[in-house]
C-alpha positions in Angstrom: 2.9 -22.3 18.2 0.6 -19.3 18.1 2.0 -15.8 17.8 1.2 -13.4 20.7 0.4 -10.6 18.3 -1.5 -9.9 15.1 -0.8 -7.3 12.4 -3.7 -5.6 10.8 -3.9 -3.8 7.4 -5.6 -0.6 8.3 -7.1 1.6 5.5 -10.5 2.8 4.5 -11.5 -0.4 2.7 -12.0 1.6 -0.6 -9.6 1.6 -3.6 -8.2 5.1 -4.3 -6.9 6.1 -7.7 -3.3 7.2 -8.0 -4.7 10.5 -9.5 -6.9 11.1 -6.4 -3.9 10.3 -4.1 -1.6 12.7 -5.9 -4.2 15.5 -6.0 -4.8 15.1 -2.3 -1.1 15.2 -1.5 -0.6 18.3 -3.7 -3.5 20.0 -1.8 -2.1 19.0 1.6 1.4 20.2 0.6 0.3 23.3 -1.2 2.4 22.5 -4.3 2.1 20.6 -7.6 3.9 17.3 -8.0 6.5 16.7 -10.6 5.1 13.8 -12.5 7.0 11.3 -14.7 4.5 9.0 -16.3 5.8 5.6 -17.0 4.1 2.3 -18.1 3.3 -0.2 -15.4 6.5 -1.5 -13.8 7.2 -5.1 -12.5 5.5 -5.4 -9.2 2.9 -2.7 -9.9 -0.7 -3.7 -9.3 -3.7 -2.2 -11.1 -5.9 -2.0 -8.0 -5.3 -2.6 -4.3 -7.0 -1.7 -1.1 -6.9 -2.5 2.6 -9.1 -5.5 3.6 -10.2 -4.5 7.1 -12.6 -7.4 7.8 -10.4 -9.0 10.4 -9.8 -5.7 12.1 -13.6 -5.1 12.3 -14.2 -8.7 13.6 -11.5 -8.7 16.2 -11.6 -5.2 17.6 -14.8 -3.6 16.3 -13.1 -0.7 14.6 -13.8 0.3 11.0 -11.6 3.1 9.6 -13.6 5.8 7.9 -10.9 8.5 7.2 -11.0 9.7 3.6 -7.6 9.8 1.8 -7.8 13.7 1.6 -8.3 14.0 5.4 -5.6 11.4 6.2 -3.0 13.0 4.0 -3.8 16.4 5.3 -3.4 15.2 8.9 -0.2 13.3 8.1 1.4 16.3 6.3 0.6 18.6 9.3 2.0 16.0 11.8 5.1 15.6 9.7 5.7 19.3 9.3 5.2 19.8 13.1 7.5 16.9 13.8 10.3 18.2 11.5 10.0 21.7 13.1 
């Protein structure tokens, strides 16, 4: 039986370092993160990124939002949503 839907992994198809992500989030929030550096934990992966090949092939859309822009937009949306 074939499913009547498909789930896509949507991202910018580029790995982003944790440091870049944290810095972008700090900038969007306007405050420094409290960091607690630990060694790799079970389940942690050294590198991951969204493979958007199926999304491009099926619907012709290739995400191009940089992590800094996406986090800025998300933080503004969340702040507006929370009032």
